[in-house]
N, C-alpha and C positions, 0 to 999 in steps of 0.2 A: 504494500500500500504506500501511497505517496501523496502528500499535499503540497510539496514544495513546487513553486513555479519560478522558472528562470526570469530574472528581471527583464531580459531582452524580449520575453514573450508576453509580458503584461500588456503591451500596447494593443494586442489583439482583443483583450477583454473590454476595451473601451470603444470598439468600432461597432456602430449600429448597422443592422441589416446584413451582417455576415452569416453565412451558412457554416455550421459546425458539424463535422462528421466524427464517427467513432472508428478508430483503426485497431487492427489486431495483428500482433507479430508472434507467430509460432516458431519456436526454435526446434526444428526437426533435425534428425540425424544427418540428413544430406544438406543442411543449410536452412536459412530462415524462409518462411512463407509469410507474406504481408497481404492483408486484406482490408478493405474499407467498406463500410455499410453505405453503398452508393450505387447508382446505375452505370457510372463510368469510372475508369481508373483515375487515380490521383497520384502522379509521380509513379513510384514503384509499388504503390498499394493497389492490388487488383480488386476490381469491383466484385462484390459478393452479396447475396441476399442473406444478411446476417443481422440478428438483433440481440440485444443484451437485456436480460430481465433485471429488475432491481436487486441489489445486494441483500442477501438474507442470511440468517444464522440457522444452523441445524446441529443440535447436540453440541453447542459450543464452537462449531466450525463456521467460519465465514465462507459463503458460497456466492458465486456470480455465474448464473446460467447463461449459456449462449445457444441460440437456435439458428441453424444454418439451412437454408433452402437449397435443395439439390436439383430442382427441376430445370434450372437454366445454367448449370455449370458443366464443364467438359468431363469426359469420362476419366481423364487422368486424375482429377481432383477426387472424384468418387472412389476410385481405386485406392488412392492414398489413405482416405478415411477408413475404408473398409479393411485395408490391410493392417490397420493398427498403428500407422505412422503418427497419428494424432493422440495416441494413448499416453498419458503420464508425461507430457512434455511441457516445458516452460512456455507461458504465454503472457505477453504484456498487452494491456488494453490502454489505448491513448485517446485523448481528445485531440482531434485534428482540426487546426485552423487553416483553411486553404487560402491561397491568393492567386489571382489571375496571372498567368505567364505574360511576360512583357510583349509577346506577340498578340496577346488577346485571344488566343485560340484554345487554350486548355488551362486547367487548374494545376498548381503545384502546391507542395506543403509549405505553409508559412511557419507553423509552430506545432510542436507535439508536447502535450502535457500528460504525464503518466497518471492514469486513474486507478489501476488495479494490476497486480502482478501475482502470479502463482503457477500452479500445475493443473493440467487438465486431468479429468478422470477418463474412463472408457466411454466413447461416444455411444449414444443410444438413439434408436429411431428406425426409420424405414427408408424406402427408395426416394421419398420426397423431402423428408426433414431429418436432421440429426440434432441431438441436444448434447452439449458438453457442460459439465460443471467445473468451474475454476476454483480451486482451493488455494489459500495462501501458503506461503512457505512454512515448514514445520515449526519454526520458532514463534510464529504467530498463532499456531493452532493449539492453543492452551487455554485453560480456565484461569482467570485472574481475579483477585479480590476487587471489590468495587469501591471506587472513590476513597482510597486511603491516601492518595496524593494527587493534587490538582493544582499545579503552580499558578495557572492563569485564572483570571476572573471569569465566571460563567455568565455574568450579567451583560446585557446590552447597555452600552454607554448612555447614561442619562435616562435610562428607563425609569419611569416614575414609581413603579412598584418594587424595584430592586435596587438599582444604583442610587436613585433619588436625586441626583444632580440635575440641573436645568441646562439643556443644551444651548439655549439662547445666551447663557453666560459665557460660552466659549466660541461664539461666532463673531467675527470681526468683518463688518461690511465697509468696504473702502473702494475708492476709484483709483485706477492706475494713474500715476503721475508722469509716465513716459511710455512710449511705444515699446511693446515687448516682442521678443523673438519667439515667444511661445514657451520658453523654458524659464527665464528669469523675469519675474514680475516686480516692477518698482512701484511701491505704494507706502504711504505713511500709516502702517497698521498699528504702530506704537507698542508692539510687544517685544519681549526680550529675545535674544538669539536662541534659535531652536525651540521656541515656544510652541510652534506648530508642527513639531516632529514627535509623534506621527500626527498627520492631519491631511486635509485636502482643500482644494480650491474649486469653487463652482462659479462659472461665468454667469452673471445676472443680466447683462445687457449686450447689445451688439450682435454681430453675425454668428458668434459661437455660443449664444445663450443656451444654457443647460449642460454644456460640456463640463466634465469633472475630471480632475487629475490629482494624484497623490503628491504630497509635499516631500521633497528630499531633505531640504534644510531651509532655514531662514535667518537673515540678519535683522537688525532693527528697522531696516527700510526696504528689504527685498524678500521675496519668497521664490525659491528655486524648485521647479517641478521635477519629480522623478521620471515622468513621462511627458514629453512635450505636447502642447495643444496642437490642433490640426493646422494652424496658420498663425501669422503675425497678429498681434492684438493691439488695437489702437489705444492711444493715450485717452484717459477719461472713462474707459470701460469700467463698469461696476462689477465687483466680485465679492463673494463671501469667502473668507479664509477661516476654516473650521479646525479647531484643536480637537484631537481625539485622545483616547486613553490607550496606553500600551498594555493594559490588562494584567500588570504584575503588582504585587503588593507595595513595592517601593514607589512606583508611580502614584498609586492610590494614596499613600501617605504623604509623599513629598510634593506632588503637584496639585492634589485635590483635597487633602486633609479629610478623607472620606473612608478611612480604614474600617470604621464600624459597619460599613455596608459592603465590604469586600466579599466577593462570591467565589473565592478559591480556597484551597487547602495547601498552603505553601510548605508545610513540613510533614514528614512521615511520622505518625504517632508511634509511641513506644509499643503499644498494644494494638496491632492491626484490627480494624473494625470492618467487617464485611457487610 
């Protein structure tokens, strides 16, 4: 399993109207086989009628079931499945962000984000469909005590029934005092260095109204974006600069003086409680 996203890939999450596919990489004895849930190929991912059911648990084991349609695939692929080539092999499941090739004629892979990784079981099915269950690697296939250690805060920042802080207190509305290249915003926000780390900027006026980008850092008069906006931003454009919480107890104490409402368990108790 993986939740880490490469910084270079984050820009794809802020693009509207983009089509996202699911890709599957099977590590077979003779080399890898790559498939994509689509009607046409994308780079070296071959199109396949394949769908992924929601992740579920069964007797403490995390499972992710795949269903593959065989009606429109070539005989070679069917023979590979039926021969056992797909039994107990590593498979990685990716979120695929495509981009149009510079010729404008076909799609290529822009970014791959790992969703799930494990081993297949023995395929089951008939001449039309097969089902594969993907189980995690053995070190994840265990029973663990529940909630004896949770370093991060569980609450949504400024949730009125848990965190209790008021989000309006951490929003600075300001106009840009100079034209921006989309990365560095010059504005008299009046806050200390790195006050808005972590945080985000939302454009409130002009052509880019509604666009949001995460903050990398800030000085007393500038805010630097982790991901650039789509274009140059004119001077005078109105923005909201919003401070967020890092969700650790040090931040809760030092930045917000709100530790009585902290929703995490930052220390392992001497006597584990299940």
